[in-house]
C-alpha positions in Angstrom: -7.0 12.0 -10.2 -4.1 13.2 -12.3 -0.5 12.9 -11.5 -0.2 16.4 -9.9 -3.2 15.8 -7.8 -2.0 12.4 -6.5 1.4 13.9 -5.8 -0.2 16.8 -3.8 -2.5 14.4 -2.0 0.4 12.1 -1.0 2.4 15.2 0.1 -0.3 16.4 2.2 -0.2 13.1 4.1 3.5 13.7 4.6 4.7 10.9 2.3 8.3 11.5 1.6 9.2 12.9 -1.9 11.3 9.8 -2.7 8.3 7.5 -2.1 6.0 9.6 -3.9 8.3 9.3 -6.9 8.4 5.5 -6.5 4.6 5.4 -6.4 4.2 7.6 -9.5 6.9 5.7 -11.4 5.3 2.3 -10.5 2.0 3.8 -11.8 3.6 5.0 -15.1 5.2 1.6 -15.7 1.8 0.0 -15.4 0.1 2.5 -17.8 -1.1 4.7 -14.9 -2.9 2.0 -13.0 -1.9 0.4 -9.8 -3.4 -2.5 -7.8 -4.7 -1.3 -4.5 -2.7 -3.9 -2.6 0.6 -2.6 -4.2 -0.5 1.0 -3.5 -1.1 0.1 0.2 2.2 -1.6 0.4 4.1 1.3 -1.0 2.4 3.8 1.2 2.8 1.8 4.3 6.5 1.2 3.6 6.8 5.0 3.5 5.7 5.1 7.1 2.0 6.2 6.6 -0.5 4.9 9.2 -3.3 2.8 8.3 -5.8 5.6 9.3 -4.0 8.0 6.8 -3.9 5.3 4.1 -7.7 4.9 4.7 -8.2 8.6 4.2 -6.2 8.5 1.0 -8.2 5.7 -0.4 -11.5 7.5 0.5 -10.2 10.6 -1.4 -9.6 8.2 -4.3 -13.3 7.4 -4.1 -13.2 4.0 -2.3 -16.0 3.3 0.3 -15.2 2.0 3.8 -16.3 -1.6 2.9 -13.9 -1.8 -0.1 -11.1 -0.1 2.0 -11.6 -2.8 4.8 -11.6 -5.5 2.1 -8.3 -4.1 0.6 -6.6 -4.1 3.9 -7.9 -7.7 4.6 -6.3 -8.8 1.4 -3.2 -6.9 2.0 -2.7 -8.5 5.5 -3.5 -12.0 4.0 -0.9 -11.3 1.3 1.7 -10.5 4.0 0.8 -13.7 5.9 1.2 -15.8 2.9 4.6 -14.3 2.3 5.6 -15.1 5.8 4.3 -18.7 5.9 6.0 -19.3 2.5 9.3 -19.2 4.1 10.8 -22.6 5.2 11.3 -22.9 9.0 13.3 -25.7 10.6 12.1 -27.0 14.0 14.2 -29.4 16.0 13.4 -31.0 19.3 16.1 -31.9 21.7 15.8 -34.8 24.2 
């Protein structure tokens, strides 16, 4: 897909213009390539539901197995970010 097609597709899924520009700028900085995990993260932050993100990925040519694996990797990455934080636990007597 070219830049115009991606922009049109994201617009059809009600992704705000500001977020579309962020996604396209990120792709441009990476020589027009983007990791699917990064893409999912940016689109989810824009408020797009997972069902709609799945539809977007299908339109990009991904099959359902790869889409599920991508969401699993995305969820795992989010968990790793959360568990990487330091928590303090204290027990009172």
